[in-house]
C-alpha positions in Angstrom: -24.3 -193.9 -52.1 -25.5 -194.8 -55.5 -23.9 -193.0 -58.5 -26.0 -191.0 -61.0 -26.0 -193.0 -64.2 -26.5 -189.8 -66.3 -23.5 -188.0 -64.8 -20.5 -187.9 -67.2 -16.9 -188.0 -66.2 -15.1 -184.6 -66.2 -12.8 -185.7 -68.9 -15.7 -186.7 -71.1 -17.4 -183.3 -70.5 -14.2 -181.5 -71.4 -13.8 -183.5 -74.6 -17.4 -182.7 -75.6 -16.9 -179.0 -74.8 -13.9 -178.6 -76.9 -15.6 -180.6 -79.7 -18.5 -178.2 -79.5 -16.2 -175.1 -79.7 -14.4 -176.7 -82.7 -17.7 -177.2 -84.4 -18.7 -173.6 -83.8 -15.4 -172.4 -85.2 -15.8 -174.6 -88.3 -19.3 -173.6 -88.9 -18.4 -169.9 -88.6 -15.3 -170.1 -90.8 -14.4 -167.0 -92.8 -12.6 -167.5 -96.0 -11.4 -165.0 -98.6 -12.4 -164.7 -102.2 -11.2 -162.3 -104.9 -13.4 -161.7 -107.9 -11.7 -160.1 -111.0 -14.3 -159.0 -113.5 -14.9 -157.4 -116.9 -18.0 -156.4 -118.8 -19.0 -155.1 -122.2 -15.7 -155.6 -123.9 -17.4 -155.3 -127.2 -14.7 -156.7 -129.4 -12.4 -153.6 -128.9 -9.3 -155.6 -129.7 -7.0 -152.6 -129.8 -6.8 -149.6 -127.4 -9.2 -146.7 -127.7 -8.3 -143.3 -128.9 -7.7 -142.4 -125.2 -5.1 -145.2 -124.9 -7.3 -147.2 -122.6 -8.2 -150.9 -123.1 -7.1 -153.3 -125.8 -7.4 -157.0 -125.3 -3.6 -157.6 -124.9 -3.5 -154.9 -122.3 -6.6 -156.1 -120.4 -5.1 -159.6 -120.3 -1.8 -158.3 -119.0 -3.6 -156.5 -116.2 -5.5 -159.6 -115.4 -2.4 -161.7 -115.2 -0.7 -159.1 -113.0 -3.6 -159.2 -110.6 -3.6 -163.0 -110.5 0.1 -163.3 -109.6 0.3 -164.9 -106.2 -3.5 -164.7 -105.8 -4.7 -168.1 -104.4 -8.3 -167.1 -104.0 -8.9 -165.4 -107.5 -11.7 -166.1 -110.0 -12.3 -164.1 -113.2 -15.8 -163.4 -114.5 -17.2 -161.7 -117.6 -20.6 -160.1 -117.8 -21.4 -160.4 -121.5 -21.4 -158.4 -124.7 -18.0 -159.8 -125.7 -19.0 -159.6 -129.4 -20.0 -156.6 -131.6 -18.3 -153.3 -131.7 -15.3 -153.5 -134.1 -14.7 -154.3 -137.8 -13.2 -157.7 -136.9 -16.3 -158.8 -135.0 -18.7 -157.4 -137.7 -16.9 -159.0 -140.7 -16.3 -162.3 -139.0 -19.5 -162.5 -137.0 -17.8 -162.5 -133.6 -15.8 -165.7 -134.0 -12.3 -164.2 -133.7 -13.3 -162.4 -130.5 -14.3 -165.6 -128.7 -11.2 -167.2 -130.0 -9.0 -164.5 -128.4 -11.2 -164.5 -125.3 -10.0 -168.0 -124.6 -6.7 -166.5 -123.6 -8.1 -164.3 -120.9 -8.5 -167.1 -118.4 -12.1 -166.6 -117.6 -13.5 -169.0 -115.0 -17.1 -168.2 -115.9 -19.2 -165.8 -118.0 -22.6 -165.0 -119.2 -24.1 -163.7 -122.5 -25.1 -160.2 -123.3 -27.7 -158.9 -125.7 -25.2 -158.0 -128.4 -23.9 -161.6 -128.4 -27.1 -162.3 -130.2 -26.5 -159.7 -133.0 -25.5 -162.5 -135.4 -28.4 -164.7 -134.4 -29.2 -167.2 -131.7 -27.4 -170.0 -133.5 -24.2 -168.0 -133.5 -24.7 -167.2 -129.8 -24.9 -170.9 -129.2 -21.7 -171.4 -131.2 -19.9 -168.8 -129.0 -20.9 -170.9 -126.0 -19.4 -174.0 -127.6 -16.3 -172.1 -128.6 -15.6 -170.9 -125.1 -13.1 -173.0 -123.0 -14.8 -171.7 -119.9 -18.5 -172.1 -118.8 -20.9 -169.6 -120.2 -24.1 -169.7 -118.0 -27.5 -168.1 -118.4 -30.5 -169.0 -116.3 -33.3 -167.2 -118.0 -32.9 -167.5 -121.8 -35.2 -170.3 -122.9 -37.1 -171.6 -125.9 -40.9 -172.2 -126.2 -40.4 -175.5 -124.4 -38.5 -174.0 -121.5 -35.1 -175.4 -122.6 -32.1 -173.3 -121.8 -30.0 -171.8 -124.7 -26.8 -172.4 -122.7 -25.9 -175.9 -121.4 -26.3 -174.8 -117.8 -27.9 -172.0 -115.8 -25.1 -172.1 -113.3 -21.7 -173.5 -112.5 -19.8 -174.1 -109.2 -16.2 -172.8 -108.9 -14.0 -174.2 -106.2 -11.4 -171.8 -104.9 -9.6 -171.4 -101.6 -11.8 -174.0 -99.9 -15.0 -172.2 -101.1 -17.7 -173.5 -103.4 -18.8 -170.5 -105.4 -22.1 -170.9 -107.3 -22.2 -168.6 -110.3 -25.6 -168.0 -111.9 -26.0 -166.2 -115.2 -28.8 -163.7 -115.9 -29.9 -161.7 -118.9 -31.9 -158.5 -118.8 -35.7 -158.7 -119.3 -35.2 -156.1 -122.1 -33.5 -158.6 -124.5 -36.6 -158.7 -126.8 -36.2 -155.0 -127.6 -32.4 -154.9 -127.8 -32.0 -157.0 -130.9 -34.0 -158.0 -134.0 -36.8 -160.5 -133.3 -35.3 -162.8 -135.9 -32.1 -163.0 -134.0 -33.8 -164.6 -131.1 -35.8 -167.1 -133.0 -37.8 -169.2 -130.5 -35.9 -167.9 -127.5 -37.0 -165.4 -124.9 -36.2 -164.4 -121.4 -38.0 -165.4 -118.2 -38.1 -162.7 -115.4 -34.5 -162.4 -114.4 -34.8 -161.9 -110.6 -37.5 -164.6 -110.1 -35.6 -167.1 -112.2 -32.3 -166.5 -110.5 -34.1 -166.8 -107.1 -35.3 -170.2 -108.1 -31.9 -171.5 -109.1 -30.3 -169.9 -106.1 -32.7 -171.8 -103.7 -31.8 -175.1 -105.5 -28.1 -174.3 -105.4 -27.6 -172.9 -102.0 -27.1 -176.2 -100.1 -24.2 -177.1 -102.5 -22.4 -173.8 -102.2 -20.8 -171.4 -99.7 -21.6 -168.3 -101.7 -24.0 -167.4 -104.6 -22.7 -164.9 -107.2 -24.9 -163.6 -110.0 -23.1 -162.7 -113.2 -25.7 -160.5 -114.8 -26.1 -158.6 -118.0 -28.9 -156.5 -116.5 -30.5 -153.0 -116.4 -30.1 -150.5 -113.5 -33.6 -151.3 -112.2 -32.7 -155.0 -112.2 -29.5 -154.2 -110.4 -31.5 -152.6 -107.6 -33.9 -155.6 -107.5 -31.1 -158.0 -107.1 -29.5 -156.0 -104.3 -32.8 -156.3 -102.4 -33.1 -160.1 -103.0 -32.4 -162.3 -100.0 -29.9 -165.1 -100.6 -28.1 -163.4 -103.5 -25.4 -161.5 -101.8 -22.9 -160.8 -104.6 -23.8 -159.4 -108.1 -21.2 -158.7 -110.8 -23.0 -156.6 -113.3 -22.7 -155.5 -116.9 -24.8 -153.9 -119.7 -24.7 -150.3 -118.5 -21.4 -149.1 -120.0 -20.6 -146.6 -117.3 -18.6 -148.0 -114.4 -19.7 -147.4 -110.8 -17.8 -144.9 -108.7 -18.1 -147.2 -105.7 -19.6 -150.6 -105.1 -23.4 -150.6 -104.5 -24.4 -152.3 -101.3 -27.5 -153.2 -99.2 -26.8 -154.9 -95.8 -24.8 -158.0 -96.7 -25.3 -157.5 -100.5 -22.7 -156.0 -102.8 -22.9 -155.1 -106.6 -20.0 -154.0 -108.8 -19.6 -152.9 -112.4 -16.7 -151.4 -114.4 -16.5 -149.3 -117.6 -17.0 -150.9 -120.9 -14.6 -151.5 -123.8 -11.9 -152.8 -121.5 -11.0 -149.5 -120.0 -11.2 -150.9 -116.5 -10.7 -154.2 -114.7 -12.6 -154.7 -111.4 -11.2 -156.4 -108.3 -13.7 -157.3 -105.5 -12.1 -158.8 -102.4 -14.5 -160.6 -100.1 -14.4 -162.2 -96.7 -17.1 -164.9 -96.8 -18.8 -166.4 -93.7 -19.4 -170.0 -94.8 -22.2 -170.5 -92.3 -24.1 -167.4 -93.3 -23.1 -167.9 -97.0 -22.6 -164.2 -97.3 -19.7 -161.7 -97.2 -19.0 -160.2 -93.8 -16.8 -157.5 -95.5 -15.5 -156.4 -98.8 -13.3 -154.0 -100.7 -13.5 -153.1 -104.3 -11.3 -151.2 -106.7 -11.2 -150.4 -110.4 -7.9 -150.8 -112.2 -7.4 -148.5 -115.2 -6.1 -150.4 -118.2 -3.7 -147.8 -119.6 -1.9 -149.0 -122.7 0.8 -146.4 -122.2 1.9 -148.0 -118.9 1.2 -151.7 -119.4 3.3 -154.1 -121.4 0.8 -156.1 -123.5 0.4 -159.9 -123.2 2.5 -161.1 -126.2 0.3 -164.2 -127.0 -2.8 -162.1 -127.1 -1.2 -159.2 -129.0 0.0 -161.7 -131.7 -3.5 -163.1 -132.2 -5.0 -159.7 -132.2 -2.6 -158.7 -134.9 -3.5 -161.7 -137.1 -7.1 -160.6 -137.1 -6.6 -156.9 -137.4 -4.3 -157.4 -140.4 -7.1 -159.1 -142.1 -9.4 -156.0 -141.9 -6.8 -153.2 -142.0 -6.9 -152.7 -145.8 -10.7 -152.2 -145.6 -11.0 -149.9 -142.6 -7.6 -148.2 -142.1 -8.3 -145.8 -145.0 -8.3 -142.0 -144.7 -11.8 -140.6 -144.8 -11.8 -136.9 -143.7 -10.6 -134.6 -141.0 -12.5 -133.4 -138.0 -11.6 -130.1 -136.3 -13.1 -131.2 -133.1 -14.4 -134.2 -131.2 -18.1 -135.0 -131.6 -19.8 -136.6 -128.6 -23.0 -138.7 -129.0 -25.5 -135.8 -129.1 -23.7 -134.0 -132.0 -22.9 -137.3 -133.6 -26.6 -138.3 -133.6 -27.4 -135.1 -135.5 -24.6 -135.9 -138.0 -25.8 -139.4 -138.5 -29.4 -138.1 -139.1 -28.1 -135.6 -141.7 -26.3 -138.5 -143.4 -29.5 -140.5 -143.5 -31.5 -137.6 -145.0 -28.8 -137.1 -147.6 -29.0 -140.7 -148.6 -32.8 -140.9 -148.8 -33.9 -137.4 -149.5 -36.0 -137.6 -146.4 -37.5 -134.6 -144.5 -36.7 -136.2 -141.1 -34.4 -138.9 -139.8 -34.0 -140.6 -136.4 -31.3 -142.7 -134.9 -31.4 -144.1 -131.4 -28.5 -142.9 -129.3 -27.8 -146.4 -128.1 -27.0 -147.3 -131.7 -24.0 -145.0 -131.7 -21.2 -147.0 -130.2 -18.3 -144.5 -130.2 -17.5 -140.8 -130.5 -16.1 -139.1 -133.5 -12.5 -138.1 -132.6 -10.7 -134.9 -133.5 -8.1 -135.1 -136.3 -7.6 -137.6 -139.1 -10.6 -139.8 -139.5 -10.4 -143.3 -140.9 -13.1 -145.5 -142.3 -12.5 -147.5 -139.1 -14.0 -144.7 -137.0 -17.3 -145.0 -138.9 -17.2 -148.8 -138.3 -16.6 -148.2 -134.6 -19.5 -145.8 -134.4 -21.8 -148.1 -136.4 -20.6 -151.7 -136.1 -24.1 -153.1 -136.7 -25.2 -154.0 -140.2 -28.3 -151.9 -139.8 -30.0 -150.7 -142.9 -31.5 -147.3 -143.7 -35.2 -147.6 -144.3 -37.9 -145.0 -144.9 -41.6 -144.3 -145.3 -44.0 -141.5 -146.1 -46.4 -140.3 -143.4 -48.9 -137.5 -142.8 -47.6 -134.8 -140.5 -50.1 -135.9 -137.9 -48.8 -139.4 -137.8 -45.1 -138.5 -137.3 -43.8 -139.5 -133.9 -43.2 -136.7 -131.4 -39.5 -137.5 -130.9 -39.0 -136.5 -134.6 -41.2 -133.4 -134.8 -40.5 -131.7 -131.4 -39.6 -128.1 -132.0 -40.4 -128.1 -135.7 -43.3 -126.7 -137.7 -45.4 -129.5 -139.1 -48.4 -129.4 -141.4 -50.6 -132.2 -140.2 -52.0 -132.8 -143.7 -48.7 -132.8 -145.6 -46.8 -135.9 -146.5 -43.3 -136.2 -145.1 -40.6 -138.8 -145.6 -39.0 -140.2 -142.5 -35.8 -142.3 -142.5 -34.7 -144.6 -139.6 -32.7 -147.7 -139.2 -34.3 -151.0 -139.6 -33.6 -151.7 -135.9 -35.6 -148.6 -134.9 -38.4 -149.7 -137.3 -38.5 -153.1 -135.7 -38.4 -151.7 -132.2 -40.3 -148.5 -132.8 -42.5 -148.7 -129.7 -39.6 -148.7 -127.2 -38.6 -145.5 -125.2 -35.2 -145.3 -126.9 -36.8 -145.3 -130.3 -40.0 -143.7 -131.8 -42.4 -144.4 -128.9 -45.1 -145.3 -131.3 -46.2 -148.3 -133.3 -47.8 -149.3 -136.6 -45.5 -147.2 -138.8 -44.4 -148.9 -142.0 -41.0 -148.3 -143.7 -41.1 -150.0 -147.1 -38.2 -148.2 -148.6 -34.6 -149.3 -148.2 -31.4 -147.3 -148.9 -28.4 -149.6 -148.0 -26.3 -149.9 -144.9 -26.5 -147.1 -142.3 -22.7 -147.3 -141.9 -22.2 -146.7 -145.6 -24.4 -143.6 -145.4 -22.2 -142.2 -142.7 -19.0 -143.0 -144.6 -20.3 -141.4 -147.8 -21.5 -138.3 -145.9 -18.3 -137.7 -144.1 -16.2 -138.4 -147.2 -18.1 -135.8 -149.2 -17.8 -133.2 -146.4 -14.0 -133.8 -146.2 -13.9 -131.5 -143.2 -16.0 -131.7 -140.0 -16.0 -128.3 -138.4 
């Protein structure tokens, strides 16, 4: 009887079978990844009035979470600069110097990192001892502002591709001069392009995005981009947002919270098969600050203390942003003699606390070097956001005071929702108007 030349020995078949099973196990391997994350730290070097945050305390919380963690990476979602006297006076440089002690593995830029101009934003990128990536900020020739759109982090046997993204709204979130020749390309489409190029080199794609809520939803629906670590919206999420195998997380601003996202990643599907997420409150009353960070914070805070830690007035109650907006507008009218004033709520960066007020509080509310500008307009030409609920003579001349930021971005929904208004008058720094007004009142009731 002739043997079948295509029949394999039993031992050979068994060997092939076990090799096949091993290959299946390898291709379907699940590995863990822990992403620690912060967003919108806004230069709040010291704890807030509610005793949350402060850079030395945030770092202490980070180091505690990283103890014994073999699969941890730390990401930051932008707006590290702007928001405190140290940042304003020294144009963000001390903040990025201190941030090098955080241990970030990667980060992206936020719109307020451009508040001192695009050249300073690029300087921040060069100062950072960790990669700062952004895929969709380009000049007229299509060249990126940052050296790279993405970076690959290797942790726990995983190759994690981190792609940076900036909100499409950047053009209306800063002065045009601050951007120079730079602009954004559509965030989702641009990240999609880089993700497609990067996928073969990675086991997981993570977007670190300084993006709007609508962009968050778009990224959650985008195939092939399973993990989004978000910033820009200062409120933290109550729970992670998800859509099938996609997950998006975001914590509170100003260092009040640290996020911890724990993933189980299927390396064949290049997506998480499960995750858990928690927010860690950074309570300065319960955390021992990181001594090296605290020492550097003190160096810089001591430099500005004589300017900002000066008694200003007393407030009998806390003023939230709606009431503070009215107070700011009264200050602008007092400075200019205007009939009306308008400040965008997004320009107010803090509340006015109850009790002893310091000059620092005014700096925290208005860290920007925005100017008060004014113009005279017929009643019929005043924007509706200014005149609603008021009796206006359409033929009478009225003086309107705004910030130069509002004047430059007057057509946007957060500002005047109109265009073509000219504000030729200038009345000094908006922050100084607030300080002078509060000082003269002596008591906020």
